[in-house]
C-alpha positions in Angstrom: 0.0 0.0 0.0 2.9 2.3 0.5 3.4 2.8 -3.2 -0.2 3.5 -3.8 -0.4 6.2 -1.0 2.9 7.7 -2.2 1.4 8.0 -5.7 -1.8 9.5 -4.5 0.1 12.1 -2.4 1.9 13.1 -5.6 -1.2 13.2 -7.7 -3.0 15.4 -5.2 -0.1 17.9 -4.9 -0.5 18.6 -8.6 -3.2 21.3 -8.9 -5.3 19.9 -11.7 -8.5 21.8 -10.8 -10.4 23.8 -13.4 -8.2 26.8 -12.6 -4.9 24.8 -11.9 -1.8 24.8 -14.1 -0.4 21.4 -13.2 -2.4 19.1 -15.5 0.5 18.5 -17.9 2.9 18.1 -15.0 0.6 15.5 -13.4 0.3 13.5 -16.7 4.1 13.6 -16.9 4.4 12.1 -13.6 1.8 9.4 -14.4 3.6 8.6 -17.8 7.1 8.5 -16.4 6.0 6.2 -13.4 4.3 3.7 -15.6 7.0 3.7 -18.3 9.5 3.0 -15.5 7.3 0.0 -14.6 7.4 -1.3 -18.0 4.0 0.0 -19.5 3.9 1.4 -23.1 2.4 5.0 -23.1 1.1 7.5 -25.4 0.0 11.1 -24.9 -2.8 13.1 -26.3 -4.0 16.6 -26.2 -7.5 18.2 -26.8 -8.3 21.9 -27.0 -10.7 23.2 -24.5 -12.3 26.5 -23.6 -10.6 26.9 -20.4 -7.4 25.0 -20.7 -6.1 22.2 -23.0 -6.8 18.7 -21.9 -3.9 16.3 -21.1 -4.7 12.7 -21.7 -2.6 9.5 -21.8 -2.9 5.8 -22.4 -0.7 3.2 -20.6 -0.9 -0.5 -21.9 0.4 -3.9 -20.9 0.0 -6.4 -23.8 -1.5 -9.6 -22.8 -1.8 -13.0 -24.5 -4.6 -11.6 -26.7 -5.4 -8.2 -28.2 -8.8 -8.3 -26.4 -8.5 -5.5 -23.8 -10.0 -4.6 -20.5 -9.6 -0.8 -20.0 -9.3 1.0 -16.7 -10.4 4.6 -16.9 -9.9 7.6 -14.4 -9.6 11.4 -14.9 -6.8 13.4 -13.6 -8.6 16.7 -13.1 -10.4 17.7 -9.9 -13.2 20.1 -8.9 -12.3 23.6 -7.6 -11.1 23.9 -4.1 -14.0 26.1 -3.0 -13.3 28.2 0.2 -10.2 26.8 1.8 -11.2 28.4 5.2 -13.8 25.6 5.4 -11.1 22.9 5.3 -9.6 21.3 8.3 -6.5 20.7 6.1 -5.1 22.5 3.3 -7.2 21.8 0.3 -4.5 22.2 -2.3 -2.0 19.6 -1.0 -2.1 16.1 0.4 -2.3 15.6 4.2 -2.3 12.4 6.3 -4.8 12.4 9.2 -6.3 9.6 11.0 -5.3 7.0 8.3 -6.9 9.0 5.6 -5.4 11.0 2.8 -7.0 14.4 2.5 -6.9 16.9 -0.3 -8.8 18.0 -3.4 -9.3 15.0 -5.7 -8.4 12.3 -3.2 -12.0 10.6 -3.7 -12.7 12.1 -7.0 -10.8 10.4 -8.4 -7.1 10.3 -7.7 -7.4 7.5 -5.2 -8.9 5.4 -8.0 -6.2 6.5 -10.3 -3.4 5.6 -8.0 -4.9 2.1 -7.6 -5.3 1.8 -11.4 -1.5 2.8 -11.7 -0.7 0.0 -9.3 -2.7 -2.6 -11.2 -1.0 -1.6 -14.4 2.5 -1.7 -12.6 1.7 -5.2 -11.2 0.7 -6.5 -14.7 3.8 -5.1 -16.4 6.0 -6.6 -13.6 5.0 -10.0 -15.1 1.5 -10.9 -13.8 0.2 -12.9 -17.0 -3.2 -12.1 -18.1 -5.2 -13.6 -21.0 -6.1 -10.0 -22.1 -4.4 -6.7 -22.7 -4.7 -4.3 -19.9 -5.1 -0.6 -20.8 -5.2 2.5 -18.6 -6.9 5.6 -20.0 -6.4 8.8 -18.0 -8.4 11.7 -19.2 -8.7 15.4 -18.3 -11.5 18.1 -18.2 -14.1 15.6 -16.8 -15.1 18.2 -14.2 -15.9 20.6 -17.1 -18.4 18.1 -18.4 -16.0 16.0 -20.7 -17.0 17.3 -24.1 -13.7 19.0 -24.6 -12.0 16.2 -22.8 -13.0 12.4 -23.5 -15.8 13.4 -25.8 -13.4 15.1 -28.2 -10.6 12.6 -27.5 -12.8 9.7 -28.9 -13.8 11.8 -31.8 -10.2 12.6 -32.8 -8.5 9.3 -31.7 -11.1 6.5 -31.8 -8.2 4.0 -31.8 -7.9 4.5 -28.0 -11.0 2.2 -27.7 -9.7 -0.3 -30.3 -10.1 -4.1 -29.1 -11.8 -3.0 -25.9 -14.1 -5.6 -24.5 -14.8 -3.9 -21.1 -14.2 -0.6 -19.3 -14.1 -0.1 -15.6 -14.4 3.5 -14.5 -15.8 5.7 -11.7 -19.4 6.1 -10.6 -19.9 3.0 -8.4 -18.5 1.0 -5.5 -20.3 3.2 -2.9 -21.3 1.1 0.1 -24.8 1.4 1.7 -26.2 -0.6 4.6 -29.3 -2.4 3.8 -30.6 -4.7 6.5 -28.0 -7.2 7.2 -25.9 -6.4 4.0 -23.5 -3.9 2.8 -24.5 -3.2 -0.7 -22.0 -1.8 -3.2 -23.3 0.1 -6.2 -22.5 -1.3 -9.6 -23.0 1.5 -12.1 -24.6 0.2 -15.3 -25.9 3.5 -16.6 -26.4 7.1 -16.1 -29.3 9.5 -16.4 -28.9 13.3 -16.9 -30.7 16.1 -18.5 -27.7 16.8 -20.8 -28.0 13.4 -22.4 -31.8 12.7 -22.3 -33.0 16.3 -23.1 -35.5 16.0 -20.2 -35.4 15.4 -16.5 -35.5 11.9 -15.0 -38.8 10.3 -14.1 -40.9 12.5 -11.7 -40.0 10.3 -8.6 -39.1 13.1 -6.2 -36.2 15.1 -5.2 -33.0 13.2 -4.4 -32.9 14.5 -0.8 -36.4 13.3 -0.2 -36.0 9.9 -1.6 -32.8 9.4 0.2 -34.1 10.6 3.5 -36.8 8.1 3.2 -34.5 5.4 2.4 -32.4 6.2 5.5 -35.6 6.2 7.7 -36.5 2.8 6.4 -32.9 1.5 7.1 -32.0 0.9 3.4 -29.0 3.3 3.5 -26.5 5.0 5.8 -26.5 8.7 6.2 -23.3 9.0 4.0 -25.4 9.1 0.9 -27.5 12.1 2.2 -24.2 13.9 3.1 -23.0 13.4 -0.4 -26.2 14.7 -1.9 -26.3 17.7 0.4 -22.6 18.5 -0.1 -22.8 18.4 -3.8 -25.2 21.3 -4.8 -25.4 20.2 -8.4 -27.2 17.1 -7.4 -29.8 18.8 -5.2 -32.3 19.6 -8.1 -31.9 16.3 -9.9 -34.4 13.5 -9.8 -33.7 9.7 -9.5 -34.8 7.5 -12.3 -35.5 4.7 -9.8 -39.1 5.0 -8.5 -39.1 1.9 -6.4 -36.4 3.3 -4.0 -39.1 3.7 -1.4 -39.7 -0.1 -1.5 -36.0 -1.0 -1.5 -33.8 -1.1 -4.5 -32.6 -4.8 -3.9 -36.1 -6.0 -4.4 -36.6 -3.9 -7.5 -33.6 -5.4 -9.2 -34.5 -8.8 -8.2 -37.9 -8.4 -10.0 -36.5 -6.6 -13.0 -34.4 -8.0 -15.8 -30.8 -6.9 -15.0 -28.7 -5.0 -17.5 -26.6 -6.9 -20.0 -23.4 -5.8 -18.4 -24.6 -6.8 -14.9 -25.6 -10.3 -16.3 -22.2 -10.8 -17.8 -20.0 -9.4 -15.1 -21.9 -9.0 -11.9 -21.0 -12.5 -10.5 -17.3 -11.9 -11.0 -17.4 -8.5 -9.3 -19.7 -9.7 -6.4 -17.6 -12.9 -5.7 -14.3 -10.9 -5.5 -15.8 -8.4 -3.3 -17.3 -11.0 -0.9 -13.7 -12.4 -0.4 -12.8 -9.0 1.1 -16.3 -8.1 2.7 -18.2 -11.3 3.6 -21.7 -9.7 4.0 -21.4 -7.6 0.9 -23.3 -7.7 -2.5 -23.2 -5.6 -5.6 -26.3 -3.7 -6.6 -26.8 -2.5 -10.2 -27.8 1.2 -10.4 -28.5 3.9 -12.8 -27.0 7.0 -11.2 -28.7 10.4 -11.4 -25.6 12.3 -12.3 -23.1 11.8 -15.0 -19.5 11.0 -15.6 -17.1 10.6 -18.5 -18.5 6.9 -18.6 -21.3 8.3 -20.9 -18.9 9.2 -23.8 -17.5 5.5 -23.8 -21.1 4.1 -23.6 -22.1 6.2 -26.6 -19.4 4.1 -28.6 -21.4 1.1 -27.8 -18.8 -0.5 -25.3 -19.8 -2.1 -21.9 -18.9 0.2 -19.0 -19.0 -0.5 -15.3 -18.6 2.2 -12.8 -17.0 0.4 -9.7 -14.4 1.3 -7.2 -15.2 -0.1 -3.7 -14.9 2.0 -0.7 -14.7 1.0 2.9 -18.1 1.4 4.6 -16.6 4.0 6.9 -15.5 6.3 4.1 -17.8 9.3 3.9 -18.8 10.6 0.5 -19.5 14.0 1.6 -16.1 15.5 0.5 -16.8 15.0 -3.1 -16.9 18.4 -4.7 -17.2 19.7 -1.1 -14.8 20.3 1.9 -12.4 18.1 3.5 -12.3 15.5 0.8 -10.4 12.4 1.6 -10.0 8.7 1.0 -9.0 6.2 3.7 -6.2 3.8 3.7 -8.8 1.0 4.4 -10.7 2.1 1.1 -7.4 2.0 -0.9 -6.7 -1.5 0.5 -10.1 -2.8 -0.3 -10.2 -1.3 -3.7 -6.8 -2.6 -4.6 -7.4 -6.2 -3.4 -10.9 -6.4 -4.9 -9.9 -5.0 -8.2 -6.8 -7.3 -8.4 -9.0 -10.3 -7.8 -11.5 -9.1 -10.4 -8.8 -8.8 -13.1 -7.7 -12.3 -12.2 -11.1 -13.8 -12.7 -12.2 -11.8 -15.9 -12.3 -14.0 -18.9 -10.0 -13.2 -21.8 
């Protein structure tokens, strides 16, 4: 874990916010690190309205050209008012076995783990498939000048890809006697659909009802309240009041969940015995949608420790715990070991 934490600290210490100037330096660090580990890398630039986007691909060839792609973005949301932080927002801090700093959870912690998985594979861990890491920029600006444009200009970055694993899932919620981990199979957002989601009530109202009924922990409400851009959105899952687990048991699961849910679930159970994965369509959006538009299967999944609050995403005191990094690394290593070629 020392290597992952050390890389995460370096990643956080680069100011890659919307108004930052370190995105290229951050990309340099990622590329240099993974090249030294034995990966093959390539850099790309897209031209944006606020600043240019820095992107890179790192790849370790496998026994076949069939490719599993890990995706994460290097940019982070603005710091906000730093006086509201208990630690400096613009650099990494270690406090109570947590790494604090802007981008720690969204999503430089994930990026550090993805880098470690690439390094492990390059070191000689044989896989039946090629493992590719796609690191993109400008996600926090909506992605149209970032991954959206990158795919248009360089469609080859998706060549031979059979599965993409990115952000947007892996959040743990307590449901009765289980710890349920979200498994993002899709997204709903006004920008994509041209309309609001189904009229099923405001997010805060739905989540409050879920907490009262014992479906979820209060972390999810803290996340929604600390992310103002979510407060006006509506969830596309009407049966939340009756329990999401029952809904998905009665409904036909998505194709991506049918194909990969068992592998992800079994690997997670090895680390968290009372865990299960829950397919969800998230109310917000991420860069995953640009890849889904290409017709590729995309899973949003990065499992966090149940004690890791989500409240700091786009808010104050953002952190990721060492326990979360350990859980994510072990679970995702096992998933890669079990994925078919």
